[in-house]
DSSP file (Angstrom, degrees, kcal/mol; ACC not computed):
  #  RESIDUE AA STRUCTURE BP1 BP2  ACC     N-H-->O    O-->H-N    N-H-->O    O-->H-N    TCO  KAPPA ALPHA  PHI   PSI    X-CA   Y-CA   Z-CA
    1    1 A X     >        0   0    0      0, 0.0     4,-1.5     0, 0.0     5,-0.1   0.000 360.0 360.0 360.0 -31.1  -31.4  -63.7   90.6
    2    2 A X  H  >  +     0   0    0      2,-0.2     4,-2.4     1,-0.2     5,-0.2   0.870 360.0  53.6 -69.2 -38.1  -32.7  -65.2   87.4
    3    3 A X  H  > S+     0   0    0      1,-0.2     4,-2.3     2,-0.2    -1,-0.2   0.837 107.7  50.6 -76.2 -26.1  -31.6  -62.2   85.4
    4    4 A X  H  > S+     0   0    0      2,-0.2     4,-2.3     1,-0.2    -1,-0.2   0.934 113.0  45.8 -71.2 -38.1  -28.0  -62.5   86.7
    5    5 A X  H  X S+     0   0    0     -4,-1.5     4,-2.3     1,-0.2    -2,-0.2   0.870 113.1  49.9 -64.5 -37.2  -27.9  -66.1   85.8
    6    6 A X  H  X S+     0   0    0     -4,-2.4     4,-2.5     2,-0.2    -1,-0.2   0.930 112.6  46.9 -66.7 -46.3  -29.4  -65.4   82.4
    7    7 A X  H  X S+     0   0    0     -4,-2.3     4,-1.9     1,-0.2    -2,-0.2   0.863 111.6  51.9 -67.9 -34.6  -26.8  -62.6   81.8
    8    8 A X  H  X S+     0   0    0     -4,-2.3     4,-2.6     2,-0.2    -1,-0.2   0.921 109.2  49.3 -68.3 -41.3  -24.0  -64.9   82.9
    9    9 A X  H  X S+     0   0    0     -4,-2.3     4,-2.1     1,-0.2    -2,-0.2   0.919 112.6  48.4 -60.8 -43.7  -25.2  -67.6   80.5
   10   10 A X  H  X S+     0   0    0     -4,-2.5     4,-2.1     2,-0.2    -1,-0.2   0.853 111.2  49.3 -65.1 -35.9  -25.3  -65.1   77.7
   11   11 A X  H  X S+     0   0    0     -4,-1.9     4,-3.0     2,-0.2     5,-0.3   0.971 112.1  48.6 -69.2 -53.7  -21.8  -63.8   78.5
   12   12 A X  H  X S+     0   0    0     -4,-2.6     4,-2.4     1,-0.2    -2,-0.2   0.871 112.2  49.3 -58.9 -38.8  -20.4  -67.3   78.6
   13   13 A X  H  X S+     0   0    0     -4,-2.1     4,-1.7     2,-0.2    -1,-0.2   0.868 110.3  50.2 -63.3 -41.0  -22.1  -68.2   75.3
   14   14 A X  H  X S+     0   0    0     -4,-2.1     4,-0.7     2,-0.2    -2,-0.2   0.912 114.3  44.6 -68.1 -45.6  -20.7  -65.0   73.6
   15   15 A X  H >< S+     0   0    0     -4,-3.0     3,-0.7     1,-0.2     4,-0.4   0.936 112.3  51.4 -65.8 -43.8  -17.1  -65.8   74.9
   16   16 A X  H 3< S+     0   0    0     -4,-2.4     3,-0.4    -5,-0.3     4,-0.2   0.840 116.0  41.3 -64.5 -33.2  -17.3  -69.4   73.9
   17   17 A X  H >X S+     0   0    0     -4,-1.7     3,-0.7     1,-0.2     4,-0.6   0.503  86.3  95.6 -88.8  -8.8  -18.5  -68.4   70.3
   18   18 A X  G X< S+     0   0    0     -3,-0.7     3,-1.2    -4,-0.7     4,-0.2   0.855  80.3  53.4 -61.5 -32.1  -16.2  -65.6   69.8
   19   19 A X  G >4 S+     0   0    0     -4,-0.4     3,-1.5    -3,-0.4     4,-0.4   0.794  98.5  64.3 -68.4 -30.8  -13.6  -67.7   67.9
   20   20 A X  G <4 S+     0   0    0     -3,-0.7     3,-0.3     1,-0.3    -1,-0.3   0.655  88.8  69.7 -77.5  -1.8  -16.1  -68.9   65.5
   21   21 A X  G << S+     0   0    0     -3,-1.2    -1,-0.3    -4,-0.6    -2,-0.2   0.589  78.9  79.1 -75.3 -12.5  -16.6  -65.3   64.2
   22   22 A X  S <  S+     0   0    0     -3,-1.5     2,-0.7    34,-0.2    -1,-0.2   0.910  79.3  72.7 -65.8 -39.1  -13.2  -65.4   62.7
   23   23 A X  S    S-     0   0    0     -4,-0.4     2,-0.1    -3,-0.3    -1,-0.1  -0.673  84.6-140.1 -75.8 114.4  -14.5  -67.4   59.7
   24   24 A X    >>  -     0   0    0     -2,-0.7     3,-2.1     1,-0.1     4,-0.8  -0.385  15.4-117.9 -73.3 150.2  -16.5  -65.1   57.6
   25   25 A X  T 34 S+     0   0    0      1,-0.3     3,-0.5     2,-0.2    -1,-0.1   0.836 114.4  60.5 -59.3 -28.4  -19.7  -66.2   55.9
   26   26 A X  T 34 S+     0   0    0      1,-0.2    -1,-0.3     3,-0.0    -2,-0.0   0.659 102.8  54.2 -73.6  -8.7  -18.3  -65.5   52.5
   27   27 A X  T <4 S+     0   0    0     -3,-2.1    -1,-0.2     2,-0.1    -2,-0.2   0.693  81.2 106.8 -88.6 -24.2  -15.6  -68.1   53.3
   28   28 A X     <  -     0   0    0     -4,-0.8     2,-0.1    -3,-0.5     4,-0.1  -0.361  69.1-127.9 -64.8 129.0  -17.8  -71.0   54.2
   29   29 A X        -     0   0    0      2,-0.1    -1,-0.1     1,-0.1     6,-0.1  -0.380   8.2-133.9 -68.5 149.6  -18.0  -73.8   51.5
   30   30 A X  S    S+     0   0    0     -2,-0.1     2,-0.6     1,-0.0    -1,-0.1   0.878  92.3  77.6 -72.2 -35.8  -21.4  -74.9   50.4
   31   31 A X  S  > S-     0   0    0      1,-0.2     4,-2.2     2,-0.1     5,-0.2  -0.657  72.3-155.5 -77.6 118.2  -20.4  -78.6   50.8
   32   32 A X  H  > S+     0   0    0     -2,-0.6     4,-2.3     1,-0.2    -1,-0.2   0.829  91.7  55.2 -66.4 -28.5  -20.5  -79.3   54.5
   33   33 A X  H  > S+     0   0    0      2,-0.2     4,-1.8     1,-0.2    -1,-0.2   0.926 111.6  42.8 -68.3 -41.1  -18.0  -82.2   54.2
   34   34 A X  H  > S+     0   0    0      2,-0.2     4,-2.6     1,-0.2    -2,-0.2   0.867 114.4  52.1 -69.6 -33.5  -15.4  -79.9   52.5
   35   35 A X  H  X S+     0   0    0     -4,-2.2     4,-2.3     2,-0.2    -2,-0.2   0.919 109.5  48.3 -64.8 -42.8  -16.2  -77.2   55.0
   36   36 A X  H  X S+     0   0    0     -4,-2.3     4,-1.9     2,-0.2    -1,-0.2   0.873 111.7  49.9 -67.0 -38.4  -15.7  -79.6   57.9
   37   37 A X  H  X S+     0   0    0     -4,-1.8     4,-2.0     2,-0.2    -2,-0.2   0.919 111.5  50.8 -61.2 -50.0  -12.3  -80.7   56.3
   38   38 A X  H  X S+     0   0    0     -4,-2.6     4,-2.3     1,-0.2    -2,-0.2   0.870 110.2  48.7 -63.9 -40.5  -11.3  -77.0   55.9
   39   39 A X  H  X S+     0   0    0     -4,-2.3     4,-1.7     2,-0.2    -1,-0.2   0.911 110.0  50.4 -63.6 -43.8  -12.1  -76.3   59.6
   40   40 A X  H  X S+     0   0    0     -4,-1.9     4,-0.7     1,-0.2    -2,-0.2   0.907 114.3  44.0 -69.8 -35.3  -10.2  -79.2   60.8
   41   41 A X  H >X S+     0   0    0     -4,-2.0     3,-0.9     1,-0.2     4,-0.5   0.901 110.4  57.7 -72.1 -40.4   -7.0  -78.2   58.7
   42   42 A X  H >< S+     0   0    0     -4,-2.3    13,-1.0     1,-0.2    14,-1.0   0.808  99.9  57.7 -52.2 -36.8   -7.5  -74.6   59.8
   43   43 A X  H 3< S+     0   0    0     -4,-1.7    -1,-0.2     1,-0.2    -2,-0.2   0.780 106.0  49.3 -67.8 -31.7   -7.3  -75.6   63.4
   44   44 A X  H << S+     0   0    0     -3,-0.9    53,-2.7    -4,-0.7    54,-0.5   0.535  95.4  86.1 -87.6  -5.8   -3.8  -77.1   62.8
   45   45 A X  B << S-A   96   0A   0     -3,-0.6    10,-1.8    -4,-0.5    11,-0.3  -0.780  73.8-130.3-100.1 138.1   -2.3  -74.0   61.0
   46   46 A X  B     -B   54   0B   0     49,-3.8     2,-0.6    -2,-0.3     8,-0.3  -0.661  17.1-120.8 -84.0 140.9   -0.8  -71.2   62.9
   47   47 A X     >  -     0   0    0      6,-2.9     4,-3.0    -2,-0.3     6,-0.4  -0.719  19.8-152.1 -69.3 120.3   -1.7  -67.6   62.2
   48   48 A X  T  4 S+     0   0    0     -2,-0.6    -1,-0.1     1,-0.2    -2,-0.0   0.627  94.2  47.6 -70.9 -14.4    1.6  -65.9   61.2
   49   49 A X  T  4 S+     0   0    0      4,-0.1    -1,-0.2    11,-0.0    -2,-0.0   0.910 123.4  27.2 -91.5 -49.4    0.5  -62.7   62.5
   50   50 A X  T  4 S-     0   0    0      3,-0.1    -2,-0.2     1,-0.1     2,-0.1   0.794  80.9-166.1 -79.3 -36.9   -0.9  -63.7   66.0
   51   51 A X  S  < S+     0   0    0     -4,-3.0    -3,-0.1     2,-0.2    -1,-0.1   0.252  76.7  61.7  67.4 -15.7    1.3  -66.7   66.4
   52   52 A X  S    S+     0   0    0     -2,-0.1     2,-0.3     2,-0.1    -1,-0.2   0.224  96.2  70.5-126.1  15.7   -0.6  -68.2   69.3
   53   53 A X  S    S-     0   0    0     -6,-0.4    -6,-2.9     3,-0.0    -2,-0.2  -0.918  78.9-116.9-123.1 155.1   -3.8  -68.7   67.4
   54   54 A X  B >>  -B   46   0B   0     -2,-0.3     4,-1.0    -8,-0.3     3,-1.0  -0.444  33.6-114.3 -72.3 158.6   -5.0  -71.0   64.6
   55   55 A X  T 34 S+     0   0    0    -10,-1.8   -12,-0.2   -13,-1.0    12,-0.1   0.708 116.9  64.2 -72.4 -15.6   -6.0  -69.4   61.4
   56   56 A X  T 34 S+     0   0    0    -14,-1.0   -33,-0.3   -11,-0.3    -1,-0.2   0.736 110.5  36.0 -79.3 -19.6   -9.5  -70.6   62.2
   57   57 A X  T <4 S+     0   0    0     -3,-1.0     2,-0.3   -15,-0.2    -2,-0.2   0.496 100.3  96.0-104.6  -5.6   -9.7  -68.4   65.3
   58   58 A X     <  -     0   0    0     -4,-1.0   -39,-0.0     1,-0.1     0, 0.0  -0.676  52.0-163.8 -91.0 133.7   -7.7  -65.5   64.0
   59   59 A X        +     0   0    0     -2,-0.3    -1,-0.1     4,-0.1    -4,-0.1   0.410  51.6 126.9 -87.6   0.1   -9.3  -62.3   62.5
   60   60 A X     >  -     0   0    0      1,-0.1     4,-2.2     4,-0.0     5,-0.2  -0.189  70.0-123.3 -63.3 148.4   -6.0  -61.3   60.9
   61   61 A X  H  > S+     0   0    0      1,-0.2     4,-2.4     2,-0.2     5,-0.1   0.906 113.9  49.5 -57.0 -46.9   -5.9  -60.5   57.1
   62   62 A X  H  > S+     0   0    0      2,-0.2     4,-2.2     1,-0.2    -1,-0.2   0.857 107.7  53.1 -65.3 -37.1   -3.2  -63.2   56.5
   63   63 A X  H  > S+     0   0    0      2,-0.2     4,-2.8     1,-0.2    -1,-0.2   0.947 109.3  50.4 -64.7 -45.1   -5.2  -65.8   58.5
   64   64 A X  H  X S+     0   0    0     -4,-2.2     4,-2.8     1,-0.2    -2,-0.2   0.944 110.6  50.1 -55.9 -48.3   -8.2  -65.0   56.2
   65   65 A X  H  X S+     0   0    0     -4,-2.4     4,-2.1     1,-0.2    -1,-0.2   0.906 110.5  48.2 -55.9 -42.5   -5.9  -65.5   53.2
   66   66 A X  H  X S+     0   0    0     -4,-2.2     4,-2.1     2,-0.2    -1,-0.2   0.917 109.5  51.9 -72.6 -41.0   -4.6  -68.7   54.4
   67   67 A X  H  X S+     0   0    0     -4,-2.8     4,-2.8     1,-0.2     5,-0.3   0.961 111.7  49.9 -59.3 -46.2   -8.3  -70.0   55.1
   68   68 A X  H  X S+     0   0    0     -4,-2.8     4,-1.7     1,-0.2    -1,-0.2   0.909 109.4  49.1 -54.9 -43.5   -9.1  -69.1   51.5
   69   69 A X  H  X S+     0   0    0     -4,-2.1     4,-1.9     2,-0.2    -1,-0.2   0.834 110.7  50.4 -68.1 -34.0   -6.2  -70.9   50.2
   70   70 A X  H  X S+     0   0    0     -4,-2.1     4,-2.6     1,-0.2    -2,-0.2   0.946 113.6  46.3 -67.4 -51.2   -7.0  -74.0   52.2
   71   71 A X  H  X S+     0   0    0     -4,-2.8     4,-1.6    -5,-0.2    -2,-0.2   0.787 112.0  50.5 -63.2 -26.9  -10.6  -73.9   50.9
   72   72 A X  H  X S+     0   0    0     -4,-1.7     4,-1.5    -5,-0.3    -1,-0.2   0.896 111.1  48.4 -75.5 -39.4   -9.4  -73.3   47.3
   73   73 A X  H  X>S+     0   0    0     -4,-1.9     5,-2.5     2,-0.2     4,-0.6   0.883 113.1  47.4 -70.6 -37.6   -7.1  -76.2   47.4
   74   74 A X  H ><5S+     0   0    0     -4,-2.6     3,-0.9     1,-0.2    -1,-0.2   0.919 111.5  49.6 -69.7 -35.4   -9.8  -78.5   48.9
   75   75 A X  H 3<5S+     0   0    0     -4,-1.6    -2,-0.2     1,-0.3    -1,-0.2   0.809 106.2  60.1 -71.6 -25.2  -12.4  -77.4   46.2
   76   76 A X  H 3<5S-     0   0    0     -4,-1.5    -1,-0.3    -5,-0.1    -2,-0.2   0.687 126.1-105.0 -68.1 -22.7   -9.5  -78.1   43.6
   77   77 A X  T <<5 +     0   0    0     -3,-0.9    -3,-0.2    -4,-0.6    -2,-0.1   0.523  67.2 153.1 104.0   9.9   -9.6  -81.7   44.8
   78   78 A X      < -     0   0    0     -5,-2.5    -1,-0.2     1,-0.1     2,-0.1  -0.339  42.7-122.6 -70.6 150.4   -6.5  -81.8   47.0
   79   79 A X     >  -     0   0    0      1,-0.1     4,-2.3    -2,-0.0     5,-0.2  -0.407  32.1-100.2 -82.0 167.3   -6.3  -84.3   49.9
   80   80 A X  H  > S+     0   0    0      1,-0.2     4,-2.2     2,-0.2     5,-0.2   0.884 125.1  49.5 -53.0 -44.4   -5.7  -83.0   53.5
   81   81 A X  H  > S+     0   0    0      1,-0.2     4,-2.2     2,-0.2    -1,-0.2   0.875 110.2  49.6 -74.8 -30.7   -2.1  -84.0   53.3
   82   82 A X  H  > S+     0   0    0      2,-0.2     4,-2.6     1,-0.2    -2,-0.2   0.911 111.3  50.1 -71.5 -40.9   -1.6  -82.3   49.9
   83   83 A X  H  X S+     0   0    0     -4,-2.3     4,-2.6     1,-0.2    -2,-0.2   0.939 114.1  45.4 -62.7 -45.6   -3.2  -79.1   51.3
   84   84 A X  H  X S+     0   0    0     -4,-2.2     4,-2.7     1,-0.2     5,-0.2   0.887 111.5  50.4 -66.9 -40.8   -1.0  -79.2   54.2
   85   85 A X  H  X S+     0   0    0     -4,-2.2     4,-2.7     2,-0.2    -1,-0.2   0.883 110.3  51.9 -62.9 -39.1    2.2  -79.9   52.2
   86   86 A X  H  X S+     0   0    0     -4,-2.6     4,-1.8     2,-0.2    -2,-0.2   0.958 112.3  43.8 -61.2 -49.9    1.3  -77.0   49.9
   87   87 A X  H  X S+     0   0    0     -4,-2.6     4,-3.1     1,-0.2     3,-0.4   0.960 116.2  48.5 -60.9 -47.1    0.9  -74.5   52.9
   88   88 A X  H  X S+     0   0    0     -4,-2.7     4,-2.3     1,-0.3    -1,-0.2   0.902 110.7  50.5 -66.5 -38.1    4.1  -75.9   54.6
   89   89 A X  H  < S+     0   0    0     -4,-2.7    -1,-0.3    -5,-0.2    -2,-0.2   0.840 117.5  41.8 -67.0 -27.6    6.1  -75.6   51.3
   90   90 A X  H  < S+     0   0    0     -4,-1.8    -2,-0.2    -3,-0.4    -1,-0.2   0.830 132.8  17.3 -84.0 -39.1    4.9  -72.0   50.9
   91   91 A X  H  < S-     0   0    0     -4,-3.1     3,-0.3     1,-0.2    -3,-0.2   0.486 104.3-117.5-118.9  -7.1    5.2  -70.7   54.6
   92   92 A X    ><  -     0   0    0     -4,-2.3     3,-1.6    -5,-0.4    -1,-0.2  -0.114  43.6 -63.8  87.3 169.7    7.6  -73.3   56.3
   93   93 A X  G >  S+     0   0    0      1,-0.3     3,-2.1     2,-0.2    -1,-0.2   0.671 120.1  80.8 -67.2 -14.9    7.1  -75.6   59.1
   94   94 A X  G 3  S+     0   0    0     -3,-0.3    -1,-0.3     1,-0.3    -2,-0.1   0.760  81.4  66.4 -64.3 -19.7    6.5  -72.6   61.5
   95   95 A X  G <  S+     0   0    0     -3,-1.6   -49,-3.8    -7,-0.1     2,-0.4   0.593  82.0  93.0 -78.7  -6.6    3.0  -72.4   60.2
   96   96 A X  B <   -A   45   0A   0     -3,-2.1     3,-0.5   -51,-0.2   -51,-0.2  -0.736  65.3-155.2 -85.4 130.5    2.2  -75.8   61.8
   97   97 A X  S    S+     0   0    0    -53,-2.7     2,-0.4    -2,-0.4    -1,-0.2   0.716  96.1  34.2 -79.9 -17.6    0.7  -75.4   65.3
   98   98 A X  S    S-     0   0    0    -54,-0.5    -1,-0.3    -3,-0.1    -3,-0.0  -0.736  88.8-159.6-129.8  84.7    2.0  -78.9   66.2
   99   99 A X        -     0   0    0     -3,-0.5    -5,-0.0    -2,-0.4    -6,-0.0  -0.321  25.4-105.4 -62.3 146.8    5.4  -79.3   64.2
  100  100 A X        -     0   0    0      1,-0.1     2,-0.8    -7,-0.0     5,-0.1  -0.302  31.2-105.9 -72.1 157.9    6.5  -82.8   63.7
  101  101 A X        +     0   0    0      3,-0.1     2,-0.2     7,-0.1    -1,-0.1  -0.781  65.8 127.9 -88.5 113.9    9.4  -84.3   65.6
  102  102 A X  S  > S-     0   0    0     -2,-0.8     4,-0.6    -3,-0.0     3,-0.3  -0.847  75.4 -78.2-148.5-177.2   12.4  -84.5   63.3
  103  103 A X  T  4 S+     0   0    0     -2,-0.2     3,-0.4     1,-0.2     4,-0.3   0.823 126.4  49.9 -58.9 -33.9   16.0  -83.5   63.1
  104  104 A X  T  4 S+     0   0    0      1,-0.2     3,-0.3     2,-0.1    -1,-0.2   0.810 119.1  37.3 -73.6 -31.7   15.1  -79.8   62.2
  105  105 A X  T  > S+     0   0    0     -3,-0.3     4,-2.0     1,-0.2    -1,-0.2   0.261  85.6 100.8-112.7  13.7   12.7  -79.5   65.1
  106  106 A X  H  X S+     0   0    0     -4,-0.6     4,-2.6    -3,-0.4     5,-0.2   0.872  82.6  50.1 -64.8 -35.5   14.5  -81.5   67.7
  107  107 A X  H  > S+     0   0    0     -4,-0.3     4,-2.7    -3,-0.3    -1,-0.2   0.923 108.1  56.1 -69.9 -36.0   15.9  -78.5   69.5
  108  108 A X  H  > S+     0   0    0     -4,-0.2     4,-0.5     1,-0.2    -2,-0.2   0.944 114.3  39.6 -54.0 -50.0   12.3  -76.9   69.6
  109  109 A X  H  < S+     0   0    0     -4,-2.0     4,-0.2     1,-0.2    -1,-0.2   0.828 124.9  36.7 -74.4 -34.0   11.0  -80.1   71.3
  110  110 A X  H >X S+     0   0    0     -4,-2.6     4,-2.3    -5,-0.2     3,-0.7   0.671  92.9  90.4 -85.2 -22.0   14.0  -80.5   73.6
  111  111 A X  H 3X S+     0   0    0     -4,-2.7     4,-2.3     1,-0.3     5,-0.2   0.832  85.1  48.2 -51.4 -52.1   14.7  -76.9   74.3
  112  112 A X  H 3X S+     0   0    0     -4,-0.5     4,-2.1     1,-0.2    -1,-0.3   0.851 112.4  48.8 -57.6 -37.6   12.6  -76.5   77.4
  113  113 A X  H <> S+     0   0    0     -3,-0.7     4,-2.5    -4,-0.2    -1,-0.2   0.915 112.7  48.3 -73.2 -43.2   13.9  -79.6   79.0
  114  114 A X  H  X S+     0   0    0     -4,-2.3     4,-2.6     2,-0.2     5,-0.3   0.901 110.3  52.3 -67.8 -36.3   17.7  -78.5   78.3
  115  115 A X  H  X S+     0   0    0     -4,-2.3     4,-2.2    -5,-0.2    -1,-0.2   0.959 112.1  45.9 -64.5 -46.4   17.0  -75.0   79.7
  116  116 A X  H  X S+     0   0    0     -4,-2.1     4,-2.1    -5,-0.2    -2,-0.2   0.913 114.8  46.6 -58.9 -42.1   15.6  -76.7   82.9
  117  117 A X  H  X S+     0   0    0     -4,-2.5     4,-2.7     2,-0.2    -2,-0.2   0.950 112.7  49.0 -69.6 -48.4   18.6  -79.1   83.2
  118  118 A X  H  X S+     0   0    0     -4,-2.6     4,-2.0     1,-0.2    -1,-0.2   0.840 112.5  50.5 -59.0 -36.2   21.2  -76.3   82.6
  119  119 A X  H  X S+     0   0    0     -4,-2.2     4,-1.8    -5,-0.3    -1,-0.2   0.863 110.6  47.1 -69.9 -39.0   19.4  -74.2   85.2
  120  120 A X  H  X S+     0   0    0     -4,-2.1     4,-2.7     2,-0.2    -2,-0.2   0.899 112.2  50.1 -71.2 -44.2   19.4  -76.9   87.8
  121  121 A X  H  X S+     0   0    0     -4,-2.7     4,-2.5     1,-0.2    -2,-0.2   0.914 111.1  50.0 -59.1 -42.7   23.1  -77.7   87.1
  122  122 A X  H  X S+     0   0    0     -4,-2.0     4,-2.6     2,-0.2    -2,-0.2   0.889 109.9  50.3 -67.8 -38.4   23.9  -74.0   87.5
  123  123 A X  H  X S+     0   0    0     -4,-1.8     4,-2.7     2,-0.2     5,-0.2   0.921 110.0  50.3 -57.7 -48.0   22.0  -73.7   90.8
  124  124 A X  H  X S+     0   0    0     -4,-2.7     4,-2.3     1,-0.2    -2,-0.2   0.932 112.0  46.2 -61.6 -45.1   23.8  -76.7   92.1
  125  125 A X  H  X S+     0   0    0     -4,-2.5     4,-2.5     1,-0.2     5,-0.3   0.934 112.4  51.8 -66.0 -40.4   27.3  -75.3   91.2
  126  126 A X  H  X S+     0   0    0     -4,-2.6     4,-2.5     1,-0.2    -2,-0.2   0.931 111.2  46.6 -64.3 -38.0   26.4  -71.9   92.6
  127  127 A X  H  X S+     0   0    0     -4,-2.7     4,-2.1     1,-0.2    -1,-0.2   0.906 112.2  51.0 -68.2 -33.7   25.3  -73.3   96.0
  128  128 A X  H  X S+     0   0    0     -4,-2.3     4,-0.8    -5,-0.2    -1,-0.2   0.877 113.1  45.0 -66.6 -37.8   28.3  -75.5   96.1
  129  129 A X  H  < S+     0   0    0     -4,-2.5     3,-0.5    -5,-0.2     4,-0.4   0.911 112.7  51.0 -71.1 -41.0   30.7  -72.5   95.4
  130  130 A X  H >< S+     0   0    0     -4,-2.5     3,-0.7    -5,-0.3    -2,-0.2   0.887 111.2  47.7 -64.1 -38.3   28.9  -70.3   97.9
  131  131 A X  H 3< S+     0   0    0     -4,-2.1    -1,-0.2     1,-0.2    -2,-0.2   0.638 107.2  55.9 -74.3 -18.2   29.1  -72.9  100.6
  132  132 A X  T 3< S+     0   0    0     -4,-0.8     2,-1.9    -3,-0.5    -1,-0.2   0.425  73.7 107.3 -99.4   0.4   32.8  -73.6  100.1
  133  133 A X    <   +     0   0    0     -3,-0.7     2,-0.2    -4,-0.4    -1,-0.1  -0.572  52.6 134.6 -83.5  81.1   33.9  -70.0  100.6
  134  134 A X  S >  S-     0   0    0     -2,-1.9     3,-1.3     4,-0.0    -2,-0.1  -0.587  75.2 -82.2-121.7-177.8   35.5  -70.5  104.1
  135  135 A X  G >  S+     0   0    0      1,-0.3     3,-1.3    -2,-0.2    -2,-0.1   0.476 108.1  87.8 -66.8  -3.3   38.6  -69.4  105.8
  136  136 A X  G 3  S+     0   0    0      1,-0.3    -1,-0.3    -4,-0.2    -3,-0.1   0.714  83.9  55.6 -72.1 -19.2   40.6  -72.3  104.2
  137  137 A X  G <  S+     0   0    0     -3,-1.3    -1,-0.3     2,-0.0     2,-0.2   0.366  86.3 110.0 -93.8   5.8   41.3  -70.3  101.0
  138  138 A X    <   -     0   0    0     -3,-1.3     2,-0.0     1,-0.1    -3,-0.0  -0.487  66.7-121.9 -81.5 148.0   43.0  -67.5  103.0
  139  139 A X     >  -     0   0    0     -2,-0.2     4,-2.1     1,-0.1     5,-0.1  -0.271  35.2-100.8 -76.6 172.2   46.8  -66.6  103.0
  140  140 A X  H  > S+     0   0    0      1,-0.2     4,-1.4     2,-0.2     5,-0.1   0.865 123.4  48.9 -65.4 -35.4   48.7  -66.6  106.1
  141  141 A X  H  > S+     0   0    0      1,-0.2     4,-2.1     2,-0.2    -1,-0.2   0.839 109.4  51.8 -72.4 -29.4   48.5  -62.8  106.3
  142  142 A X  H  > S+     0   0    0      1,-0.2     4,-2.2     2,-0.2    -2,-0.2   0.847 107.8  51.4 -75.3 -31.7   44.9  -62.7  105.7
  143  143 A X  H  X S+     0   0    0     -4,-2.1     4,-1.4     2,-0.2    -1,-0.2   0.817 108.8  51.3 -69.3 -28.0   44.3  -65.2  108.4
  144  144 A X  H  X S+     0   0    0     -4,-1.4     4,-2.6     2,-0.2     3,-0.3   0.953 113.0  46.3 -64.1 -55.0   46.3  -63.0  110.9
  145  145 A X  H  X S+     0   0    0     -4,-2.1     4,-2.3     1,-0.2    -2,-0.2   0.851 111.6  50.6 -59.9 -36.2   44.3  -60.0  110.0
  146  146 A X  H  X S+     0   0    0     -4,-2.2     4,-2.3     2,-0.2    -1,-0.2   0.873 108.6  52.3 -74.3 -27.9   41.1  -61.8  110.2
  147  147 A X  H  X S+     0   0    0     -4,-1.4     4,-2.2    -3,-0.3    -2,-0.2   0.946 110.9  49.2 -62.3 -51.1   42.1  -63.1  113.7
  148  148 A X  H  X S+     0   0    0     -4,-2.6     4,-2.8     1,-0.2     5,-0.2   0.925 111.0  47.5 -52.3 -48.7   42.8  -59.6  114.8
  149  149 A X  H  X S+     0   0    0     -4,-2.3     4,-2.6     1,-0.2    -1,-0.2   0.898 111.4  50.5 -66.6 -37.3   39.6  -58.3  113.5
  150  150 A X  H  X S+     0   0    0     -4,-2.3     4,-1.9     2,-0.2    -1,-0.2   0.844 112.4  48.3 -65.5 -33.4   37.6  -61.2  115.2
  151  151 A X  H  X S+     0   0    0     -4,-2.2     4,-2.7     2,-0.2    -2,-0.2   0.901 111.3  50.1 -76.0 -37.9   39.5  -60.4  118.5
  152  152 A X  H  X S+     0   0    0     -4,-2.8     4,-2.8     1,-0.2     5,-0.3   0.935 113.0  47.7 -56.1 -47.1   38.7  -56.6  118.2
  153  153 A X  H  X S+     0   0    0     -4,-2.6     4,-1.7     1,-0.2    -2,-0.2   0.899 111.3  48.2 -63.1 -45.2   35.1  -57.5  117.6
  154  154 A X  H  X S+     0   0    0     -4,-1.9     4,-1.8     2,-0.2    -1,-0.2   0.905 114.2  48.3 -66.8 -42.7   34.9  -59.9  120.5
  155  155 A X  H  X S+     0   0    0     -4,-2.7     4,-2.2     1,-0.2    -2,-0.2   0.940 112.7  46.3 -68.2 -43.2   36.5  -57.2  122.9
  156  156 A X  H  X S+     0   0    0     -4,-2.8     4,-1.4     1,-0.2    -1,-0.2   0.832 111.0  54.7 -71.2 -29.3   34.3  -54.4  121.7
  157  157 A X  H  X S+     0   0    0     -4,-1.7     4,-1.0    -5,-0.3    -1,-0.2   0.877 109.3  47.3 -70.7 -35.8   31.3  -56.8  122.1
  158  158 A X  H  < S+     0   0    0     -4,-1.8    -2,-0.2     1,-0.2    -1,-0.2   0.879 111.1  49.8 -74.2 -40.8   32.2  -57.5  125.7
  159  159 A X  H  < S+     0   0    0     -4,-2.2    -1,-0.2     1,-0.2    -2,-0.2   0.818 106.0  56.7 -73.0 -25.2   32.7  -53.9  126.7
  160  160 A X  H  <        0   0    0     -4,-1.4    -1,-0.2     1,-0.2    -2,-0.2   0.882 360.0 360.0 -67.4 -40.1   29.4  -52.8  125.2
  161  161 A X     <        0   0    0     -4,-1.0    -1,-0.2    -5,-0.1    -2,-0.2   0.532 360.0 360.0 -70.9 360.0   27.5  -55.3  127.4
């Protein structure tokens, strides 16, 4: 029982630390303050290959290149805002995991709500049209034919019983 718990603890530890393996030892800066800033910035930048991971979590070559760029800019003396501005100027706002809300990204932020709204309107219209399909829209000839069919169905239903 103890070995099972120990194995489970080791497994959870390995899974939890797996993203820390993305930053290679030769990338880590000697200055712990700069390294902490680099890690914080890397958490806010999207891996352009993986697209659902930060560059800090990704093992892709492009993510590694971006981590190196961030660290190079920090060692050159850039502020965090200057580093982010440099990366955004080079790769566009798509590189940001949390893009700012502005005129260019308004559709990105409002898109899911608009899809939900239009879907709800479409369902309401569909159910209304479906419910209003009654005999009121039939011509006189169609009503006579429907009456005949209904009478035939009633008569055949009575004779079968």
